[in-house]
C-alpha positions in Angstrom: -9.4 -0.9 -14.9 -11.3 -2.0 -11.6 -9.5 -5.5 -11.8 -6.0 -3.9 -12.2 -6.4 -1.4 -9.1 -8.1 -4.6 -7.3 -4.9 -6.4 -8.0 -2.6 -3.8 -6.7 -4.7 -3.7 -3.5 -4.3 -7.2 -3.1 -0.5 -6.8 -3.9 0.1 -4.2 -1.6 -2.0 -6.1 1.2 -0.1 -8.8 0.6 3.4 -6.8 1.0 2.7 -5.3 3.9 0.8 -7.9 6.1 2.1 -11.0 3.8 -0.3 -14.1 4.1 -2.0 -12.4 7.5 -4.0 -9.7 5.5 -7.0 -12.1 5.3 -7.0 -13.2 8.9 -6.6 -9.6 10.1 -10.0 -8.4 7.7 -12.1 -11.9 8.8 -11.5 -11.1 12.4 -12.0 -7.5 12.5 -15.5 -8.0 10.4 -16.4 -10.5 13.0 -15.3 -7.9 16.0 -17.1 -5.2 14.3 -20.1 -7.3 14.0 -20.0 -7.9 17.8 -19.5 -4.1 18.4 -22.4 -3.1 16.4 -24.8 -5.8 18.3 -23.6 -4.8 21.7 -23.9 -1.3 21.1 -27.4 -2.0 19.5 -28.4 -3.7 22.8 -27.7 -0.9 24.8 -30.8 2.1 25.6 -29.1 5.4 23.9 -32.3 7.3 24.4 -31.6 9.5 27.7 -27.8 10.0 26.2 -29.6 11.0 22.7 -32.4 13.0 24.4 -29.9 15.5 26.0 -28.8 16.3 22.5 -32.0 16.6 21.2 -31.1 13.7 18.7 -32.8 10.4 17.7 -31.7 7.6 15.5 -33.3 6.4 12.3 -32.8 2.9 13.1 -34.6 0.8 15.9 -33.0 -1.7 18.1 -34.0 -4.9 16.2 -32.3 -3.5 13.0 -29.1 -2.6 14.7 -28.9 -6.0 16.0 -29.8 -7.4 13.0 -26.8 -5.3 11.0 -24.8 -6.5 13.8 -25.1 -10.1 13.6 -25.0 -9.8 9.7 -21.9 -8.5 9.9 -20.7 -10.8 12.7 -21.9 -13.7 10.1 -20.1 -12.1 7.0 -16.6 -12.3 9.1 -17.4 -15.7 10.0 -17.6 -16.9 6.4 -14.9 -14.8 5.6 -12.9 -16.7 8.0 -13.8 -20.0 7.0 -13.2 -19.2 3.4 -9.9 -18.0 4.4 -9.0 -21.5 6.0 -10.3 -23.0 3.3 -8.2 -21.4 0.5 -5.3 -20.4 2.4 -2.9 -22.8 1.0 -0.1 -20.5 2.0 -0.8 -21.3 5.5 -1.4 -24.9 5.7 1.2 -27.3 7.5 2.0 -30.3 6.1 
């Protein structure tokens, strides 16, 4: 069941985006990692104290999550380039 659902999802992305669907995925993942790391570098405590809130993550954890997401996007891009036969030129 999940395999056929996954095949339908891949077919939809290929129909809508063509071969650039994996490019969009890899680049957005890298961008999300950079944004998460950048947000983690900021000191949000003055803003959060206005609302009486606090986060359960500390700065090191947020930066690590951003870095992991960025590296995952980088690997997605490398794997996409290695396996993308329809984008290669002679």
